[in-house]
Each structure stands twice: as C-alpha cells, then as structure tokens.
C-alpha positions, 0 to 999 in steps of 0.5 A: 435868846437861845444861841441856837436860834435866831430872832424868828425861832429859826435854826442859826448856822455859820457856813464854814466852807464856801467858794466864790468865783475867785476859785477860778473856773470853779466857783460861779458866784461873786463874793458879793452875791454870796454875802447877799444870799447868806444875809438873806438866809439869816446865817450867823457867819460865812467863811470864804475858802477859795482854792489856794487863794485869798484873792476875793477876801477884800471884796468879801470882807467889804460886802460883809461889813456892809451887810453886818455879816461876820466874815471869816477868812479861809482857804482850801489849801492843797496838800502834797501827801507822802508816806507817814511813819506813825510815832505811836504803836497801833496807828500803822496802816499796814504794808502800804508802800510810799508809792501806793500811799501817794496813789491812794490819796490822789483826788479822783480825776486829778492827774497830780498824784498825791495831793488833797484839799484841806479847809483852813480858817483864820482864828487870829491875826497869827493864824491869818499870817500863817495862811499867807505864809502857807500860800506863799510857800505853796506857790514856791513849792508847786509853782503858779499853776499847781501850788501845794505844800508838804504836810511838814510845812503845814504843821510848822504854820498851824498856830492860830488856824482851825482846820476842817478835814475837807471835802471828799478830795481831802486826805481823810475822805480819800483815805477812807474811801480807799483804805477804810477807817484804820487808815483814816484814823491814822490820817486824822490823828496826824492832823490832830497832832499838828493842829491840836484836838480843839482846832481840827474838826471832821467835816460832814456834807450832805448833797443828796448823793448815794455815798453821803450816808456811808462816807459820813458814817465813816467820818463820824466813826473816826471823829468818835474814836479820836474825840474830835468834833464834827462840823456840817458844811455845804462846800458851796460853790454858788449862792443859789441853785440858779448858778448851778448851770454856770458852775457846770459851764466853768467846770467844762471850761476848766477841763476843756470839754463840752457839757455833752462829754463832761461826764463825771467832771460835773456835780450831780445836782444843784445842792452845792449852794448856800443853805439856811440854818433850818435847811441844815438842821433838817439835813443833819437831823439825825446827827443833831438828835444823836448829839443831844445836849452835847454841842460838840457832837452837833455838827450844825451848832459846832459851826457857831462855836467855830465862828465865835472863835474866828475873831480875825478881821481885815481891820487887824492887818498891820502894814508899814512903809519902809524907811529910807537910808539916811546920812548919819545924824539926819532925820528924814525931815532934816534930810528932805529939807536939805535936799529941797533947799539945795534944789531951790538954789537951782530951780529958784535962784531968785526965790521970792517970798511966795516960793519960800512960803510954799516950800515951807508949807509943803515941808510942814505938811510932810512933817505933820503927816509923816511923809518925809521918808516916803518922799525920800524913797521916791527920790532914791528911785528917781536918782538911781534911774537917772544915774543909769541913763533912764528917763523919768517923768511924772503924772497924776497929782504929784507934779503939784509939789514944789518939794518934788520939783526942787528935788528934780523929780518933775520938770514942771514948775508948780508955782509958775503954772498955778498947780495946787499942792492940796490936790496932791496932799493935805492933812484932811486926807487919811492916806499917802499921796499918789506918786506916779512915775513914768519910765521908758517901756524897755527900761522900766524892768531895770527899775523894778528889779532894782527895787526888788534888789534894794528891799528884798523879794520878801518885802516887795511885790507887784499888784495884780490885775483881775482879768474878767470875762467880757462879752466876747470871751464869754460867748467864745467859751460858753459856745464851745462848752455848748458844743459849737465848733471853735471856728463858729464860737470865734465867729460869734464872738467876733460878731459882737460889737463891744460898743453896743449897749447890749452886744449879747442882746444883738447876738440873740437877735441876729446871729443865733436862733432858737433855744440855743440862742437863749441858753448861750446868751443867758449863760454868757451874761452870767459869766460876764464880769467873772474873774478869768485869770490874774495878771500883773498890774501895769505898774503898781508895786508894794514895798514893806518894812516887814515881810509882805507875807505878814499881810498878803501871800506872794505869788510868782508871776508868769514874767520872770523875776516878778512876784505879785500880790493876789489883790488888785488896785481896787482891793487896795482902795477898799482896804484903805477906805473900809478897813483903814489898812493903807498898803502903799502902791507905787505906780511905776508906769511904762510910757511908750513916748518916753521910750521914743523921746529917749531914743530920739535923744540918743540919735540927736546926741550921735548926730550933733553931740548935743545931749537933750534933757526933759528938764529945761527942754526948750520948745520950738515956737513953730510947733504951735502952727503945726498944732493949729493945722492939726499936723499931729500924727505921731505926737504925744497926746495930741494925735487923736481924731478928737485932738485934731478936731479941737486944736485948729479951733483952740489954736494953742500958743503956749504950754498952758494952752496945750495942757487945756487941750490935753485936759479937754479931750477926755471922756468926762470933760468931753461929755460935758462939752467943756472943751466946746464951751472954752473954745467958743468963749475964747473966740467971742462966740459965747459970752464969758460968764462967772457965777460970782466975781470972786471966782474970776481968778479961779476960772479965768484960765478956762473962760469961766468953765470948770475943767480942772479938779484944782478949780473945784477946790478953789471954788469951794475955798473961795465961795464956801470957806473950806480949807484947801484940804477940806475942799479936796475931800469935798471933790472926792466925796462928790466924784465917788458913788454916794447914796442920794442922802449922802449927796444931799447932805454934802450939797446942803452943807456947801450951800449953807456955808456959802449963804453964811458967807453972804451969797444969796440962795440962788447964787449958792445953789448955782455954784453948788450945782456947777461943782457937783456936775463937774466933780465926776469928770474933772481932770487934774491940772497937775497931770495935764501939764507934764503930758503937755510938756512931753507933747511939745517935746515930741512936736519939737523933736519931729520938727527939728530932727524928723528922721531921728524922731520917726526912726525912734517911733518905729522902734517903739511900736506898738504905741499911739493911735497910728500903725507904722504904715501911717507913721511912715507915710506921714514921715514921707509927707514931712520930707523924710526919706525911707529906705527899704529893708535889705539884709545887707544894709538893715539892722534889726531895728530901724536905723539912720543912714547917711545918703546922697541928696537928690541931684540938682538940675545938672545932675551933680549932688550937693552936700554929699553925706550931709543928708540922712534917711531912715533905713527900715529894720528887719524887725518890721518884717512880719513872719521873722519874729524875735527868734530870728534876731539872734540868728540874723545878727550872729550871721551878719557879724561875720560880714555882708551876705555874698549871695542868697545861697550864702544867706540861707547857709549862714542864717539857716532861716526856714522857707517861710522866713526867706520867702518873706524877705524876698517878697519885701525886696530885702534880697534885691541886688544880692547875687543868687550864688550860682554861675548862671545868673547875676543878681536877683531882681525879681521878687517872685523868682527870688522867693521861689529860689530861696524856698528851694535853697532852704529845702536842700538843708544845711549841707547844701554848698552855695556854689552848687545852686545851679546844679541843684535848682531847676528854675521855672519861668515865672512872670515878674511881679507887677508893681501892684503885686509888690505893694500887696506883698509889702503890705502883707509882710511889712504892713506898708509899702515904703515910698508907695501908697496902696490907695494911689494904685486904687485911685482910678477906681476912686476917680471913676466913682468921683471921689475926692482926695483927702487933701482936697476936701478942705477946699470944698464948700461946707454942706456939699455932698462928697465922696472919698475913700481910702484905708480905714486906720482908726475906728472910735466909738466912745461911750460918751458919744451917744453911739456915734462912730468916728472914722479916720481914713488914709489915702495917698494925700493925707487923712480925713475924718468921718462921722457916723450917726447911730441910725446910719451905723445900725444900717451900715454896721457890717460894712463899717466894721468889717471892711478895711477899704471904704468909700464914704459919701455924705455932706461935708462939714467944715468948722474952723479948719476941721473937716468931716464927712457926715456919712450917709452911705458907705461901700467897700472899695473893690476895684477890678484892675488897679493901676499896674496889673491886669489881674483881678483884685478883691480890694483887701490889703492883708496885714493892715488893720485899723486901730479900734478904740472905745 
C-alpha cells in the first residue's frame, strides 16, 4: 500500500500542531474529543501542543492508546527573544537595534514585548526530558503566569526535539511580517543552527484568511533558500467547527471582554479545526504539485515522515522512589525488621503465635515487593513530625498493617480489630500501597517543607488539582461574555441549584427567556467540565530519586515555597494503569480535627500538667450515652444530620460500633441502605441471614450485611477460593467502570469457582450478586477505625474538658458541619461560660480564662478561681481581618488600653474596624479618653465616637477628645439591636440567641421549640421555626432535601420530599429564618418534621425593640452540603 494513502485511498496526514482545552481559555475541545475526531478523520497521528504545558498529555495518551492512534507529545513554547548577533557574513539584519528587535517580534495584541511561540515535538525520551526541562526553566524564568525561556536555554536543550517554526505568533512569522525575508532568513538560520537542518521545519497554515498566501510564500522562500522542509499544520484549537463559538467565548473570558467588543481578539472563521488528509491535500494542492516526487517539499507528506520519527510514548518514562538513609551495614529489609521487632515488644508485650505469624507474613510481602525502603521513608516522616510535636494520624487502608502499627505510625491494632493486610498490600497488586497521613492543618506545611529540604526541590513537588468549570461558574462567565452585567450574571449563577439533575435546563425554563436563553445554556453546557485553572492537590506529593524534570515539568505554585506537577491524581492513576509508570503519590493531608485535638491537648497540659497522646488514649465510657442521645455537635465524623439520626437507633457501645457508624453513613452504603438493615437486624426487627454458613465469620460483625471492603475480600476467599490478594483485585475490578463483557467474565469466573467448591448454582449466583452489588460502595474497615478513634477522643475531650475543647474548636474554624454560633450555643447547653470579646481581655485567638463561680444563695462565691470560661478572641470579629492582628498585638504588648482614644492612637485602626469593635461591645467599660464622660456603656454612642476619633488622624492627642468631638444625642441600642449587631459582626451573640427574641412571633404561630418536639406524638401536625444552619441534598437521596434548624433550645431536623422541594424551592434555598410545618416523625429517638409548608420567619416587633424588623440576620449563613 502506498504510504501516502490509507486503506480507502484517501490521503493520510498527521496533525502536528493542535491545542486542547488544557491550553487554558484558548483550546475549546478536550483531549478525548480531539482523539475521537482524529480517529474519525483517519489521521495517522496527532500531536497535542498546548501552550507551555504538558497538563493534558496523560489523558490524551490514554485516549489515543484506546483508539489505536499514534500520540505525539509536544508543546507550543513561549520564547523570549533578544538581539541576535550573526556569526557568519551576510546574515545580518541591517541596523535593527535591540529595542526595535524586541518590539518587532512582539506578538500582535500581546503586552509582553519580545515573546514568540515555537512548536516542539518530542522525538525521543531525551527529547521529552528536554521538553520537561524547558518548561521547568520557563516557569522559573517568567513566573507562573508568563512562562518563557531565552533562546540560549532553548538551544542547550534541543536534543531529541523536532521544532516547527510555529504559528503567525512565532518568531519567524512575526519577523517576516515586519521586516521581510532577509530578517526572516536570519531567524530561521538561528533555529536551524540550534536544532539541525533535519530537525527544524517551516510551518505552513491555510485558514482561508486574506494574508495566508503571501505569508506562506515568504515562509516557502525562507525554506527554499535555507534548504529546510515545510510542513502543513492546522494549529487546531477545537476538534470540529461546532466548538468554534465556544472558542470565541473562552477567548473573551481570557481577555475580559464581551463578544460584541472582542474585535481582533477573535479568530475570523471556524477553520481552526482538525481536518482530514483529503482536506489538507486540497488546501495545499499547489504545494503538493510543486513538490512532485520530492516528499521533503510536500508539506502534507512531511507530516507523516515527522510522525514516523516521533517514537516517544509515555510507556518510556522511568521513575524511581528515593531510598531511605540506613545505618551502616543494614539493608532496608533488615532495618525495617529490626524496627518492627522493637515495636512488637512495646505494642505486643505478650505476643502470640498469631502476632508473630502476621508480622512475618507482612515482612515477607514487603521484601517480595521491594517495599521496605518505601515504608522506611514514611517512618522517617512520622518520626520527624512527632519530634516536632506535630500530631500524626493515618487513614485509608494502611492502618491494616501490623508493621506500621509496631513502628508507631498508627494507633489502631489491626489484629485486635480484624483489619485485613491484603486490603493494604498484596503480591497481586502491581503498585505501591497508599499510605495517607493526617496532620493538623496549621502544621502540615512544616512537614511539607521538611520533605522539600530533605530530598531537594528538584526532587519533590505537589500533585496539581485541575479545577474545572461547573454550572454556576460557566453561566457566570458566559453571561458576561454575552453582554450581561456582572450583577445579572452573578444573579443567574446564584439561582442555579447544584443539587438539580439539570440546573442549566431549569435556568432556561425559569430565569432567562428567548434566544438568549438558548445560547447561554448551550454555551454553558459546552464549557462545563473544561479546565478553568490549576491549583494544588489537598495533600498529594511526589518525591523522586532522580530530578523530577526527567519525568514531568515542575511549576511554581501560587503558595510560597511550593512547586507543583502539571498532573492530577487521576493522571497518576492513568499513568500506572495504562502506561505502567508508577509515580508514587504520598498523601500528606490536613485534618482540622487533629488541629482541634492538638490544641485541646495543649490546654489540658496547661491546666492539669497531663500530656495526652493519640496512642493509648483512654475513652470515657460515658461518651457512648451521649452518642446514643445524638449529642454530637462538634464531634468528629458523628455530628452530621445523618449520624444524629443513625446513632440513637444503632446505640454504639464500643470502638467497633462507632466504626460501623462511620462506615455506614457514607454515600455508597447509605444508597444501599446498609446501615438501615444493620440496625434492624441488631435489634431483632429483621431476621439475620447469611448466604452460606461458611460466611458467618466474615459477616457476623454486621449481621450478615456487607459493609466493609474487607468483607468482600473475605467472602471471595471463603466461597470462591481466591487468595486474599486475588480477592482484592476482584473487588477493585468490580468497583471500577468495566464493559458489560468484562463484568460478565469476572462474574462468571467467580460463580464457576464457587460451583467447583461445592456450592449449588443458585447459592453461587446469590453470593456473586451480593458481592457485585456491594463492590461499588463498600467502605474500608481500616479507614473507619482511625476515624472512629478520633471521634471517641473528641467526645471524651468534650465531656471531660468542655471549655478547652470548645475553645480549640473555635480556633480551628472553619471545619465540620457547624458554624461558630452553633458550636457556642452547644457549649452553652453543656454548661460552658463564654465571655465576650474585649480589647483589654481578649487575645487574638479565643482563650481560657479563670473566673469566679456563680454565687451561692448567700451571695458568697465558692471555689474562687477554680472555674474556667472561654474568652472570645478578636479573630472572631468580622471586618478586622488578619492584617489587623499584628497591629493589635503590638499595641497590646505595651499594656492595656487606657481609653478609646488610646486604642485609636496605638492600633491606628480605621473607622470600619473600630466601629466593628464598638458594635460587638469590645469597648464596654473602656474610658472614652476625654474629661466630660466616664466609661463607654452604650454601643451606638461608642461606635460614633470611635469613628470620629479615627477621622482625626494619627496626630490627634487622646486628652483632647472633648475639645475635638461634639457628640450628638443618640438613642441607646436595644437588646435586639445589640443581638443583630453581634450576629452581623461576630456571627453569633454570646449568651443570647436570636430566636429567643423572635419567640413571641413563633408562639403566635403556635410553633413548638426544638426541645419539645420529641415529646409530641408521632404523626402530629406541628410547626417549628428557627435559624437554618445546614442544608443537605445528597445525590444518593433521590432529590430529598434535609434541613437542620436551630432555636434557643436546641436543634431539630426536617425532611423535604422532591415534590414539596420543587414547590417551595425559592423559600427553602433563599431564606435563613424559616417556619416549617408538617407531620412529626419519631423513630427510636430521632425526630424529624416531614415538611409540607414553609414560610419566612418575619416578625414585626421582636422582644426588646419597637422598631420593625425584616427577620434577616446578616452574617449568618447555613452550611450547605451535597
């Protein structure tokens, strides 16, 4: 067959210059769409050459592998141009100065003078590594937002690369346009010298534009005179013409303009798409004819020759995890064994044969898979962290390892809790096992920087997160491009309900009308899921034995001291599964509860001298009663509405029970109602059944219901004779998306193996169906136990040291389900006294403060200074911000503030900050600083005074306040106005609840309080109202909305079914204060209102004021979850 033609006689072609939507806000098609279209067109190969990034090449490579298309890795690199001094006579460019040269080579419309584009393709592994090095250098040179490399750097790293002269923004194209062929000759000669004649090609485009012919003629002249080949490319920015309009949109977003005003920013037509070989042959018919039998002069056939040379694939990548430092004479295995044996004497002092066998088995697997050094690296990280007083916990499957337990990496004994090692690691898995470490959020950065220091910045980087457009962001940006105001665009975006199956469809039906709606919805749909920007993964970090630039570029992150890879965790999974390249991602995660526990430990140590630890922590048995009563606000993993519904019915009495609660309230198990079946079976409301007697040991803990992934493995081992490692691979195969044929083959094999072991066909198929149905949602037992451990630690701390615990929670916000106002009101219900913010008593964070106890009947205090309260910190005041901290702490360091005027002079706070402090009462009792009045007692007058004093500037003398300020007569703030001010400025009112002031209105509407609902009869029609603190509409709940509402007596939950939600959608989503009506549902201690009606809580005259009130509490918003 003629190499020039495909099987059907059509001209073959390889596209060597194409962009995906990873050319952020430039390309408008995904890598997968580009591959699909290239395959449909019959292209021989496709090169993705995104702007200054390799972000999309993994997905591109995987899609091409599936389609059987040759994938060529490339980039369009930004070059920083400068004056060039010719080394050979006759190659000068006349009297062009350096300044003129930079100006002449600036891209059209580009504000960065002296940059141009160059298309680079990786011919070999060496070339690919040079691409990575060039990109790393580009980001170091130009920064994250404007990467570029000087020509000299490019020339040093040209080996293994094929260079195309680029689009009209290339240096050659710009120079020809401005200075003609002689200057263009000089530019091309420089690139020919850098890359070699056989590796530098002149790029030709034809997009139906008026200047195409003249530009290509000039390029062809340069190629002929220098003996260079020409190559035809499309500079494709989308896969077909249907995405051209979206390309206009993203171009406008990039330039911050509208379609109406975009002008020359937009491409003139829809020709920047992929084209078939036949189309390219027609476009370049004259060039092909002129070439005759010389393939090097045929720009279409040249693409095939270049593609044939580009042999690099992602399969060629080589990565090695770094080796640990070892004591002299030790191997990694011997050192690991010694550490495990030493730990065994501590954690298993009376080790049984079972313990010895388990540790021996794990060490043998570690040796077989070469994991000893890998585990020792994690050991070093944990040891260093603990040496710095940083708490460390572990999640995922790693707590199933007895080796890690003996080395002190996890506080959970895997043998005691039947955690299966093969869920963590087995010979059948062709990858390193995951080890996920948790650190306090405020100290995790110390660990990350330690790793950078230890391994070197060229050898470590964070994994990226690809942030994509969602419906709201797409609508907001597209609407502005279409000419809507920013306010209107934001309002449209805010109207979308992310819980809707088709929020954009609702937008078309309800919020916009006519042709504009169709265009907005269509373009927004196209934009959804497109990359918007890159950020840092929550904790994924890669370290390497060789410089990472041998595998991937390293990009500076926006966060100081961080670098990031251009690939996310999904890319790393694809690299492993498709290309057998295993970049090891260490997950160094931030856990807010660890921060709170650590701070609480510090408080306890200060108060009692006792230093608590995660390892060996003893739970208070009384906490189980609190869990059974759903008294869980502020507790780790058990504070959600779903947990508060589950716990009273489950009635946990030990760590294993709490772990089941943690595992059952998850999207997967919840969708399968696993938790509901377990509860009913536990208390005899549903028969406990097992598919076969042999499976009772595996399923006894959960009453015959599959909950844990480990149970899936055990069932496959017992029933089908798989090894534990094979069974884990079976579980993984069933939990991933597979074709129908693949799933049928997996299931058929399992059934066959069970029948071979004596099961009848019906039993075998029922077990197989149970495992298949379970595999997609099962939760790892090894993950649940460490979380249950932290849940019980948090519950014990709250019970024994409530002031210390709530203070720690406040200082770790935001975290968890509840806002500070709910946590503080819960603290109040638990007997904790909370003192208000005050400039002379508060630190920046909330602190513990000794107080006199409440007086007894005769008025005498008992046990003076033996009681503790929480003193709210200034960080709680909205409007101060972190920038005010340094000024406040520096001013307070010299002593208390003697007056308001003194505060103004020493902190130099502006009017807004001072008025915030006055509104929340933080200046109460502080002298005004003049000679006519005493201490400040009224907040409104104080707020006015501070604002006036701030207006006098830095030269004002405190003692002259009475001479400079003429005060009007202002009515004092009412109690209700003070509560409103505190909610607006603090988010809550210490010691007072807003709903208490609105109770008369609720009483008039015959509404119950939260604490009285449980005393009513099941099914009774009730009303209750309060502050909405949480909305949740899980995907697995079939459109049901769950509300948590707070009043002055506690919390209550409400359930809104989909038809009711559709009818009441606007009030349920838009109002913060609600009255709800519906039948009461009581079930084993849980209370819900099944909502039928809802309306805003809008009293006219709340208690304590005669002024009208709209019912809004500014500064209070619910936490909305999916």
